[in-house]
C-alpha positions as CSV (number, residue, x, y, z in Angstrom):
1,M,7.6,53.1,-18.6
2,T,8.6,55.8,-21.2
3,I,6.8,59.1,-21.3
4,T,7.3,61.7,-24.0
5,M,5.7,65.1,-24.4
6,A,6.0,67.6,-27.2
7,G,6.9,71.3,-27.1
8,G,6.9,73.2,-23.9
9,A,5.2,70.4,-22.0
10,G,8.1,68.1,-23.1
11,S,10.7,70.6,-21.8
12,A,8.9,71.0,-18.5
13,W,8.6,67.2,-18.2
14,Q,12.4,66.8,-18.9
15,A,13.2,69.4,-16.3
16,L,11.0,67.7,-13.7
17,R,12.5,64.3,-14.6
18,R,16.1,65.7,-14.1
19,S,15.1,67.2,-10.8
20,F,13.7,63.8,-9.6
21,L,16.8,61.9,-10.8
22,A,19.1,64.2,-8.9
23,S,17.1,64.0,-5.7
24,P,17.9,61.9,-2.7
25,L,14.6,60.2,-3.2
26,Y,15.7,58.7,-6.5
27,G,19.0,57.7,-4.9
28,L,17.0,55.7,-2.3
29,T,15.2,53.8,-5.1
30,L,18.6,52.5,-6.4
31,M,19.3,50.8,-3.1
32,G,18.9,47.1,-2.8
33,Q,20.6,43.9,-2.1
34,R,24.3,44.1,-2.9
35,A,26.0,41.3,-4.7
36,G,28.6,39.5,-2.5
37,S,30.8,38.7,-5.6
38,L,30.7,38.5,-9.3
39,A,29.0,35.5,-10.9
40,T,31.3,35.9,-13.9
41,T,34.3,38.1,-14.4
42,P,34.3,39.5,-17.9
43,R,37.6,40.3,-19.5
44,D,38.3,43.2,-21.8
45,P,39.7,41.5,-24.9
46,W,41.2,44.6,-26.5
47,P,44.7,45.9,-25.9
48,G,45.2,49.5,-24.7
49,E,47.9,51.8,-25.9
50,Q,50.9,52.2,-23.6
51,R,51.7,55.6,-24.9
52,R,48.2,56.9,-24.0
53,G,48.4,55.2,-20.6
54,E,51.7,56.9,-19.8
55,A,50.1,60.3,-20.8
56,I,47.2,59.6,-18.5
57,L,49.6,58.9,-15.6
58,K,51.2,62.3,-16.2
59,E,47.9,64.1,-15.9
60,I,46.4,61.9,-13.2
61,D,45.9,64.9,-10.8
62,S,43.9,66.9,-13.4
63,L,41.8,63.8,-14.1
64,A,41.1,63.3,-10.4
65,A,40.2,67.0,-10.1
66,A,37.8,66.7,-13.0
67,L,36.2,63.7,-11.5
68,K,35.8,65.7,-8.2
69,R,34.2,68.5,-10.2
70,R,37.0,70.9,-9.2
71,A,38.1,71.6,-12.8
72,E,36.2,72.8,-15.8
73,V,36.0,70.1,-18.4
74,D,34.2,70.3,-21.8
75,P,31.3,67.9,-22.4
76,A,33.2,65.6,-24.9
77,R,36.1,65.2,-22.5
78,R,33.7,64.6,-19.6
79,E,32.1,61.8,-21.6
80,W,35.5,60.2,-22.2
81,L,36.5,60.6,-18.6
82,H,33.3,59.2,-17.1
83,S,33.2,56.3,-19.5
84,F,36.5,54.9,-18.1
85,A,37.4,53.5,-21.6
86,W,40.9,54.7,-20.8
87,L,41.3,51.9,-18.2
88,R,42.7,49.6,-20.8
89,D,45.5,52.2,-21.6
90,L,46.6,52.1,-17.9
91,R,46.5,48.4,-18.0
92,A,48.8,48.5,-21.1
93,V,51.3,50.4,-19.0
94,G,51.2,47.7,-16.3
95,G,52.8,47.8,-12.9
96,D,51.6,48.7,-9.4
97,Q,51.5,52.5,-10.1
98,A,49.1,52.2,-13.0
99,R,47.0,49.7,-11.0
100,R,46.8,51.9,-7.9
101,Q,46.0,55.0,-9.9
102,A,43.2,53.2,-11.7
103,R,41.8,52.0,-8.4
104,E,42.0,55.5,-6.9
105,L,40.2,57.1,-9.8
106,V,37.4,54.5,-9.6
107,A,37.1,55.2,-5.9
108,V,36.9,58.9,-6.5
109,W,34.1,58.3,-9.0
110,I,32.2,56.2,-6.5
111,L,32.6,58.8,-3.7
112,E,31.8,61.9,-5.8
113,H,29.0,60.6,-8.1
114,E,26.7,58.6,-5.9
115,R,23.9,61.0,-6.9
116,W,22.7,61.4,-10.5
117,S,24.0,64.1,-12.8
118,E,23.5,64.7,-16.5
119,I,26.6,63.3,-18.3
120,P,28.0,60.8,-15.8
121,W,24.7,59.0,-15.4
122,R,23.6,59.2,-19.1
123,P,22.7,55.7,-20.3
124,D,25.5,55.3,-22.8
125,V,28.1,56.7,-20.4
126,V,26.9,54.4,-17.7
127,G,27.0,51.4,-20.1
128,A,30.5,52.2,-21.2
129,R,31.7,52.6,-17.6
130,L,30.1,49.4,-16.4
131,A,31.7,47.4,-19.3
132,A,35.1,49.1,-18.6
133,W,34.9,48.4,-14.8
134,L,33.9,44.8,-15.3
135,G,36.3,44.2,-18.1
136,G,39.2,45.7,-16.1
137,F,38.1,44.1,-12.8
138,D,41.1,41.7,-12.7
139,F,43.5,44.6,-13.4
140,F,42.4,47.1,-10.7
141,A,40.1,45.4,-8.3
142,A,41.0,41.7,-7.8
143,S,44.0,42.6,-5.5
144,A,42.2,45.4,-3.7
145,D,41.0,45.2,-0.1
146,D,37.6,44.0,0.9
147,F,36.3,47.6,1.6
148,F,37.1,48.8,-2.0
149,R,35.6,45.7,-3.6
150,N,32.4,46.0,-1.4
151,E,32.1,49.7,-2.4
152,L,32.7,48.7,-6.1
153,L,30.0,46.0,-6.1
154,T,27.5,48.3,-4.4
155,S,28.1,51.0,-7.0
156,L,27.8,48.4,-9.8
157,C,24.5,47.3,-8.5
158,R,23.2,50.9,-8.2
159,Q,24.3,51.8,-11.7
160,A,22.8,48.6,-13.1
161,R,19.4,49.4,-11.6
162,H,19.5,52.9,-13.1
163,L,20.7,51.7,-16.5
164,S,17.9,49.0,-16.7
165,R,15.4,51.8,-16.1
166,T,16.8,54.4,-18.5
167,V,18.5,52.4,-21.3
168,R,15.7,53.3,-23.7
169,S,16.6,57.0,-23.3
170,A,20.1,56.6,-24.6
171,P,20.9,59.0,-27.5
172,P,20.2,57.4,-30.9
173,G,22.9,55.5,-32.8
174,S,26.1,54.1,-31.4
175,P,25.4,55.4,-27.9
176,E,22.5,52.9,-27.7
177,V,24.9,50.1,-28.4
178,A,27.2,51.3,-25.6
179,A,24.3,51.4,-23.2
180,L,23.2,47.8,-24.1
181,H,26.8,46.6,-23.8
182,G,26.9,47.8,-20.2
183,L,23.5,46.4,-19.4
184,L,24.4,43.0,-20.8
185,A,27.8,43.0,-19.0
186,V,26.2,43.5,-15.6
187,G,23.4,41.1,-16.4
188,V,26.0,38.4,-17.0
189,A,28.5,39.4,-14.3
190,L,26.1,40.0,-11.4
191,P,24.1,37.3,-9.7
192,D,20.4,37.0,-10.7
193,G,21.0,38.9,-13.9
194,E,18.7,36.9,-16.2
195,R,16.2,39.7,-16.4
196,R,18.8,42.3,-17.5
197,V,20.2,39.8,-20.0
198,A,16.8,39.3,-21.6
199,Q,16.1,43.0,-21.6
200,A,19.5,43.7,-23.3
201,V,19.0,41.0,-25.9
202,R,15.5,42.1,-26.7
203,L,16.6,45.8,-27.3
204,L,19.7,44.8,-29.1
205,K,17.7,43.0,-31.8
206,R,15.9,46.3,-32.5
207,V,19.0,48.3,-32.5
208,I,20.7,46.0,-35.0
209,W,17.7,46.3,-37.3
210,D,17.7,50.1,-37.1
211,Q,21.5,50.7,-37.3
212,I,23.2,48.0,-39.4
213,L,22.5,48.5,-43.1
214,D,22.1,45.7,-45.6
215,D,25.7,46.1,-46.8
216,G,27.0,45.8,-43.3
217,G,27.8,49.4,-42.7
218,H,26.7,51.4,-39.6
219,V,24.1,54.0,-40.2
220,E,26.4,56.9,-38.9
221,R,28.8,56.3,-41.8
222,S,31.9,56.8,-39.7
223,P,34.7,54.1,-40.0
224,R,35.7,54.8,-36.3
225,V,32.1,54.4,-35.1
226,H,31.7,51.3,-37.2
227,L,34.8,49.8,-35.5
228,D,33.6,50.7,-32.0
229,V,30.1,49.2,-32.7
230,L,31.6,46.0,-34.1
231,R,33.9,45.7,-31.2
232,R,31.1,46.1,-28.7
233,M,28.9,43.5,-30.6
234,I,31.8,41.0,-30.5
235,E,32.1,41.6,-26.8
236,M,28.4,41.1,-26.3
237,R,28.5,37.8,-28.1
238,T,31.4,36.7,-25.9
239,L,29.5,37.8,-22.8
240,L,26.5,35.7,-23.8
241,R,28.6,32.7,-24.5
242,A,30.5,33.1,-21.2
243,G,27.2,33.3,-19.3
244,G,25.8,30.2,-21.0
245,H,23.2,32.2,-22.9
246,E,22.1,31.7,-26.4
247,V,23.5,34.1,-29.0
248,P,20.6,35.5,-31.1
249,P,21.2,34.8,-34.8
250,V,20.7,38.5,-35.6
251,L,23.8,39.3,-33.6
252,D,25.9,36.7,-35.4
253,D,24.6,38.0,-38.7
254,A,25.4,41.6,-37.9
255,I,29.0,40.7,-36.9
256,E,29.4,38.6,-40.1
257,R,28.3,41.6,-42.3
258,M,30.1,44.3,-40.4
259,A,33.6,42.7,-40.6
260,P,33.9,42.9,-44.4
261,M,32.8,46.5,-44.3
262,L,35.5,47.3,-41.8
263,R,38.0,45.8,-44.3
264,L,36.7,48.0,-47.0
265,F,37.6,51.1,-44.9
266,R,41.3,50.0,-44.5
267,H,44.3,51.5,-46.4
268,G,47.4,49.6,-47.2
269,D,49.0,50.5,-43.9
270,G,46.2,48.7,-42.1
271,G,44.6,51.9,-40.7
272,L,41.1,53.4,-41.5
273,A,40.3,56.0,-44.0
274,F,39.7,59.5,-42.4
275,F,36.0,60.0,-43.0
276,N,33.5,61.4,-40.5
277,D,35.4,61.8,-37.3
278,T,37.8,59.0,-38.0
279,G,41.5,59.4,-37.1
280,D,44.3,57.0,-36.4
281,E,43.3,53.6,-35.2
282,P,46.2,51.1,-34.7
283,G,46.3,48.5,-37.5
284,G,47.0,45.8,-34.9
285,A,43.9,46.6,-33.0
286,I,41.8,46.4,-36.2
287,D,43.4,43.0,-37.0
288,L,42.4,41.7,-33.6
289,V,38.8,42.9,-34.1
290,L,38.6,41.1,-37.4
291,T,40.1,38.0,-36.0
292,Q,37.7,38.0,-33.0
293,S,34.7,38.5,-35.4
294,D,35.3,35.0,-36.9
295,S,33.8,36.4,-40.1
296,R,34.5,34.3,-43.2
297,T,33.0,36.8,-45.7
298,R,35.5,38.4,-48.0
299,R,36.0,42.1,-48.1
300,G,33.6,43.9,-50.4
301,V,34.5,46.7,-52.8
302,S,31.1,48.4,-53.0
303,A,28.8,49.5,-50.1
304,P,25.8,51.0,-51.8
305,D,23.7,51.4,-48.7
306,T,26.4,53.0,-46.6
307,G,27.7,55.0,-49.5
308,F,31.4,54.1,-50.0
309,E,33.4,52.6,-52.9
310,R,36.7,50.9,-52.8
311,L,38.9,51.0,-55.9
312,Q,41.9,48.7,-55.7
313,A,44.4,47.7,-58.4
314,G,48.0,46.7,-58.1
315,R,49.4,48.5,-55.0
316,T,46.9,51.4,-55.2
317,I,43.8,51.7,-53.0
318,V,41.2,54.5,-53.4
319,I,38.3,54.8,-50.9
320,A,35.6,57.3,-51.9
321,D,32.6,58.7,-50.0
322,V,29.8,58.6,-52.5
323,G,26.8,58.5,-50.1
324,A,24.4,60.9,-48.5
325,P,25.0,62.2,-45.0
326,P,23.3,60.2,-42.2
327,P,19.7,61.3,-41.2
328,P,19.2,64.0,-38.6
329,G,19.8,62.7,-35.1
330,L,22.4,60.3,-36.4
331,D,24.7,62.9,-38.0
332,G,26.8,63.9,-34.9
333,H,29.9,62.6,-36.6
334,A,29.1,63.7,-40.1
335,H,31.6,65.9,-42.0
336,A,30.8,67.9,-45.1
337,G,33.0,65.7,-47.3
338,T,30.6,64.3,-49.9
339,L,32.4,62.8,-52.9
340,A,35.8,63.1,-51.1
341,F,38.3,60.3,-51.5
342,E,41.6,59.0,-50.1
343,M,44.4,57.2,-51.9
344,S,47.2,55.0,-50.7
345,V,50.0,53.2,-52.5
346,G,51.3,50.1,-50.8
347,K,51.7,51.1,-47.1
348,E,52.1,54.8,-48.0
349,R,49.2,57.2,-47.8
350,L,49.2,59.7,-50.7
351,I,46.0,61.7,-50.8
352,V,44.1,62.1,-47.5
353,N,41.4,64.0,-45.7
354,C,42.6,66.2,-42.9
355,G,41.5,63.9,-40.1
356,V,40.4,64.7,-36.5
357,H,42.0,66.9,-33.9
358,R,41.8,65.7,-30.3
359,S,40.6,69.1,-29.1
360,P,36.8,69.3,-29.0
361,T,36.8,73.1,-29.2
362,P,34.1,74.5,-31.6
363,A,36.8,76.1,-33.8
364,W,38.7,72.9,-34.4
365,R,35.5,70.9,-34.8
366,A,34.3,73.4,-37.5
367,V,37.6,73.2,-39.4
368,Q,37.9,69.4,-39.4
369,R,34.3,68.9,-40.5
370,S,34.5,71.5,-43.3
371,T,34.4,70.6,-47.0
372,A,37.8,72.3,-47.4
373,A,39.3,69.8,-45.0
374,H,38.5,67.0,-47.5
375,S,39.8,66.0,-50.9
376,T,36.8,67.1,-52.9
377,V,35.3,70.3,-54.4
378,S,34.3,73.3,-52.4
379,I,32.4,76.3,-53.9
380,G,32.5,79.9,-52.7
381,D,34.2,78.9,-49.4
382,T,30.9,77.2,-48.5
383,N,30.4,73.7,-47.2
384,S,28.5,71.1,-49.2
385,S,26.6,70.4,-46.0
386,E,25.8,73.0,-43.4
387,I,27.9,72.5,-40.3
388,L,25.9,73.2,-37.1
389,A,27.7,74.6,-34.1
390,E,25.7,72.4,-31.7
391,G,26.6,69.3,-33.7
392,G,25.1,67.5,-36.7
393,I,24.4,69.1,-40.0
394,G,21.6,71.3,-41.4
395,R,21.3,71.9,-45.1
396,R,22.6,68.8,-46.9
397,P,22.6,67.1,-50.3
398,N,19.1,65.8,-51.1
399,A,20.3,63.6,-54.0
400,V,23.5,61.7,-54.0
401,T,24.0,59.2,-56.9
402,R,26.7,56.6,-57.7
403,S,27.3,53.9,-60.2
404,R,30.2,51.5,-60.6
405,R,31.7,49.5,-63.5
406,D,34.5,47.0,-63.3
407,E,36.0,45.7,-66.5
408,D,39.2,43.7,-67.1
409,G,40.7,45.0,-63.8
410,S,39.9,48.6,-64.4
411,I,37.3,50.5,-62.3
412,W,35.0,53.4,-63.1
413,I,33.0,55.3,-60.5
414,D,30.4,58.0,-61.5
415,S,28.9,60.0,-58.6
416,S,27.1,63.3,-58.0
417,H,25.6,65.4,-55.3
418,D,23.3,68.5,-55.2
419,G,24.6,70.0,-51.9
420,Y,25.4,73.2,-53.7
421,R,22.1,73.5,-55.5
422,Q,20.3,75.4,-52.8
423,P,22.9,78.1,-52.2
424,F,24.3,78.4,-55.7
425,G,22.3,76.4,-58.2
426,I,25.2,74.0,-58.8
427,V,25.4,70.2,-59.0
428,H,28.8,68.5,-58.5
429,R,29.6,65.3,-60.5
430,R,32.8,63.4,-59.9
431,Q,34.0,60.6,-62.2
432,L,36.9,58.4,-61.1
433,Y,39.0,55.8,-63.1
434,L,41.7,53.4,-61.8
435,G,43.6,51.4,-64.4
436,A,44.1,47.7,-64.0
437,A,47.8,48.1,-63.1
438,G,47.0,50.6,-60.4
439,E,49.4,53.1,-61.9
440,D,46.9,55.4,-63.7
441,F,44.3,57.2,-61.6
442,R,42.2,59.9,-63.2
443,G,39.2,62.0,-62.4
444,A,36.8,64.6,-63.8
445,D,34.9,67.1,-61.7
446,T,31.9,68.6,-63.5
447,L,30.0,71.6,-62.1
448,S,26.6,72.0,-63.7
449,A,25.2,75.5,-63.3
450,S,21.5,76.4,-63.4
451,G,20.6,80.0,-63.1
452,S,22.7,83.2,-63.4
453,G,23.6,83.1,-59.7
454,A,26.0,80.2,-60.3
455,V,28.1,81.8,-63.0
456,G,31.3,83.3,-61.7
457,R,31.3,81.4,-58.4
458,R,34.8,80.5,-57.4
459,F,35.6,76.8,-56.9
460,A,38.5,74.9,-55.4
461,I,39.3,71.2,-55.9
462,R,41.6,70.1,-53.1
463,F,43.9,67.1,-52.8
464,H,45.4,67.0,-49.3
465,L,48.7,65.3,-49.2
466,H,50.0,63.1,-46.4
467,P,52.9,64.8,-44.5
468,R,55.4,62.3,-45.7
469,V,54.7,63.1,-49.3
470,K,57.1,65.6,-50.9
471,A,55.4,67.9,-53.5
472,S,57.0,70.2,-56.0
473,L,55.6,72.1,-59.0
474,V,57.3,71.1,-62.3
475,Q,56.9,71.9,-66.0
476,D,56.5,75.6,-65.3
477,G,53.6,74.9,-63.0
478,A,51.8,72.6,-65.3
479,A,52.2,69.5,-63.1
480,V,53.0,68.5,-59.5
481,L,55.6,65.8,-58.8
482,L,54.8,63.8,-55.6
483,G,57.6,61.8,-54.0
484,L,56.9,58.9,-51.6
485,P,59.2,58.0,-48.7
486,A,59.9,54.6,-50.0
487,G,61.0,56.0,-53.4
488,G,59.2,56.5,-56.7
489,G,56.3,58.8,-56.9
490,W,53.4,60.2,-58.9
491,R,52.9,63.0,-61.4
492,F,49.7,65.1,-61.1
493,R,48.3,67.1,-64.0
494,A,45.1,69.0,-64.6
495,V,43.2,70.9,-67.2
496,G,40.3,73.3,-66.7
497,G,41.6,75.3,-63.7
498,R,44.7,76.9,-62.3
499,L,47.0,74.4,-60.6
500,G,49.0,75.2,-57.5
501,L,50.2,74.1,-54.1
502,A,49.0,75.5,-50.7
503,E,49.6,74.8,-47.0
504,S,47.5,72.2,-45.2
505,V,47.4,70.3,-42.0
506,W,47.0,66.6,-41.2
507,L,45.4,65.6,-37.9
508,G,46.6,62.0,-37.7
509,D,49.0,60.4,-35.2
510,N,46.4,60.6,-32.4
511,G,45.2,64.1,-33.4
512,D,48.6,65.8,-33.4
513,V,48.7,68.7,-35.9
514,K,51.2,68.2,-38.7
515,R,52.0,70.7,-41.4
516,T,51.6,69.4,-44.9
517,E,50.6,70.6,-48.4
518,Q,47.6,70.3,-50.7
519,I,47.2,70.4,-54.4
520,V,44.5,73.0,-55.3
521,I,42.8,73.5,-58.7
522,E,41.0,76.8,-58.7
523,G,38.7,78.5,-61.2
524,A,35.3,80.1,-61.8
525,V,32.0,78.3,-62.6
526,G,30.9,79.1,-66.1
527,A,27.5,78.8,-67.8
528,G,26.3,75.3,-68.4
529,E,29.0,72.8,-67.5
530,T,32.4,73.5,-66.1
531,V,34.7,70.5,-66.4
532,V,38.0,70.0,-64.7
533,K,40.0,66.9,-65.6
534,W,43.0,65.6,-63.6
535,A,45.3,62.6,-63.6
536,L,47.8,60.9,-61.3
537,Q,50.3,58.6,-63.0
538,A,53.0,56.6,-61.3
539,V,56.6,57.6,-61.8
540,P,59.0,54.6,-61.7
541,K,61.7,54.5,-59.1
542,R,65.1,55.6,-60.4
């Protein structure tokens, strides 16, 4: 039964609920018959990263201290730690040491967290942990002694009972998928799990309806979240098949639609575009997800519901964010990057957004989510969407428009947003053109001012460069020459503002900070329309 109350009554109820969940009495309600063994042993089908696993082994003492609550850990890192998603990275290292350390950390969790607490027992964290423990069972538990396996099975049963009761209270969006993944995993793996399987499938149908848009995109508009949700849905389909259960057509349909959308987000190097909390994701891992999806639908170039466009010609790929931010409550990963784009040539990234730093500190979060960290227009050092310190966004564009035209291999995109209307009375329009050969990419940024408060506002149009791109001002500062590592390059020119180079950072390579540069066109907004035109043209290899 779900009970909600508004206002102060709701807050009082939540406090009472937390007090009950943390009490010994609630712990007694989680007791019951323990499974003697697993009915089915799910297998985690995704490879971990050996480099990350080796880093985990080096900090194993600090992780154990955090699990024992003897070290201060920020909420985001606590979620990651208690999800045990990192088990696959230890598995990638292999060997007895990684196996023993994984087993020891699982044992620490069981000992220290028998009683409910806020983050470790939140439905999405429980779901992720159950899926990780069951998926890694052969790695860390199959060779363990009877005592450990008995304790593990007891804990799995307790957590399964709790998750079945609380799954509906998972935070909205992708956390709901993580919670249902765990519920389905224990339903299939533990004996007499039919009721949990039925519950998970019933709720999953609603979640798919709410979260997967008609074009196959996920409602949170993050390529990384999209990948994670698709990966979990593929796993849930595999779990149902392994347990002899019917796969609901809505799940097959969601996977079939999401796979082409994932392809839309990929650059020539196989990685994902850096929008909305997305950083480096290994191309090989993405290939595996697409293979496991069994999707036969070709990659699309336009995602009108999710709000992304892909321009591809010759060796050039441009991926543009031309959509409105996600609705409140689903905007935890949203950046203020409306109308930003990224560009790659072959396997080389040329123009990028700044990416995601692994540190969850408020200062870094604010920087990476800012408009200035994206290849788009910022006005008056103000974000196009208001970045809230507690997460999500406040003021945001109310109207975001886009249209597309493809003709004889050339592509035109016309988009706009009014995120600067409220603070300044300015609407930003961006037009993009990619020629059929992929060697001529042009744009025009138009700032339409309404009211005297807009005139004189300073604007900056930024084009962040990948660290491997070498940039130099040429023609007495009238152009920028961009050199690619593989040879050749591009010449950037602009009219309507002052062209220059400035320092920037790139937060790729697992969030490591790398110095790079950005092209910046600066100027002041005039009365009526202020138009800045720019062009990138390929320079042949010498």
